[in-house]
N, C-alpha and C positions, 0 to 999 in steps of 0.2 A: 470445559474448553469451548471456545467459540472462534469463529473467523469474523474479523472486522474489516470491512472494505471502506477505504477512503474513496467514496464513489464520485467525488467531484470531477476527477480527471481519469477515472478508471475506464478502460475500454469495455464495451458491453460483452465482448467475448470472454474477457477475464472474469467478469461477474457471473456469467453463465457457467463457466468452469467451476468457480467456487461453489455455486449453488448445487451443481450436479454432484461434485465429489463429496460435499458436506452432507447432502441428503442420503448418499450411500452409507454414511457412517453415523447418521442421526446427530449431526453437529449443527447448531444454529449458525446462520450467517447474518450478521448485522451490517447494514449499510448506513453510511452517514453522508449526506450531501445537502447542499443549499437548495432552497425552494426553486431555483432556476433549472433543476434537473428533474427529469421524469424517470424515477427508478422504481422498478417493480421488485419488491422483496417482502418476505413475511415479517421481517424485523427491520423496518426502515425508520431512520431518524432524520427529520427535516430540520435544518438550521437556517438562520439568516445568511445573507451573502457578505457579511462583514469579514474582513481579513482574519484568517486563522480560526474562525468560529467552528468549522468542521473539525479542524485539527484538535482543538480543545475538547470537543465532544468525544472524539476518538480516544484521546488520552484518558479522559474520565471513565470511559466505558471499558477500557482494556485492563486486564489482570494478568499476572504471571501465568504462563502456560497457554495463553491465547496465541492466535496467528493473525497478523495484520497484513493487509495488502495496501501499499502506498508507493507513490513515486516521489514523495517528499522526503528528502534526506534528513531535514531537521526533525520532522515528525518521527521518522524511523529511529533517530538517535534517542529521542525521549522514550519511545516505546521499548527499545532495547534495554534502557536503564530500568524499566519495570519488569523485565524478564519475559517480554513478548517477542516471539519470532516474527521477523518482518521480511516480506517478499515484495519485490517490485513487479510490475505487470509484464516485464519481459522475461521473468523466470529466474531472477537472481535473488539469493537470500542476502540481506544486509548482515554484515559481520561486525560484532562489537570491536574487533581488533582493527578494522579499516574505516569505520564510520568517521572517525576524527579527520582522517586524510580527505575523505569525500567532502566533508564540511569546509575544510580549508581550501580545497580546490574550487568549491562553489563560491566561496567568498572572493578568491582571487579572480575568477571569471567575472563576477559581478562588478568588482572594482575596475577591471579592464573595460567592461561595457560602459560604466559610468564615465570613463575618461574618453569615450568616443570609439572604442574598439568594437569589433563585431566578432561574435562567436557562432559556431554552427548550432543549429537546433537539433532535436532528436531525429534519428533515422525513422523512415516510414515503417510502420508496424507491418509485420509479415505473419503468415500462418506458422512459420517456425517459432516465432515468439509465443504464440498460443501453445504450441507443443512443449516448448521449454518451460512455460509457466505451469502447465498441467503436471509435467514431470516433477518440477520443484515442489509444488503443493502436495502431490502424492507422497513424495519423500518426507516432507515435514509431517504430514498426517500419520504416516507409518511410524516415524520416529517418536511422535508424541503418544501414540497408542501402545507403546511397548509395555 
């Protein structure tokens, strides 16, 4: 088992939580990011900045039983199909039963924006998000180590 972090848009606090919890359990943490990011990790993969390049590398690296951290719903959908547990940086686990709805919602919002509409961006990150993420990752790690 390994933890794979889509590090292109991952908050540093989330990466630190992953590294700390994984080191307590001797689980490797792999990070994947474009060369535009300065990531400090024992297992870091640098990719170009082409669209989806990091996502493709994450998919190729992932195996059933791994845990992935991403905020990309499309990437999460593909990883769930491979048997990978997926968490977002605010501490919610992606669910195979609801991922299709999320993708449909994303497409509807993109269509609305293309027609000139405006949608709200994400809320500002809080320390509660870090606590929620840590609790969620601990729970996933505990369930995987049964």
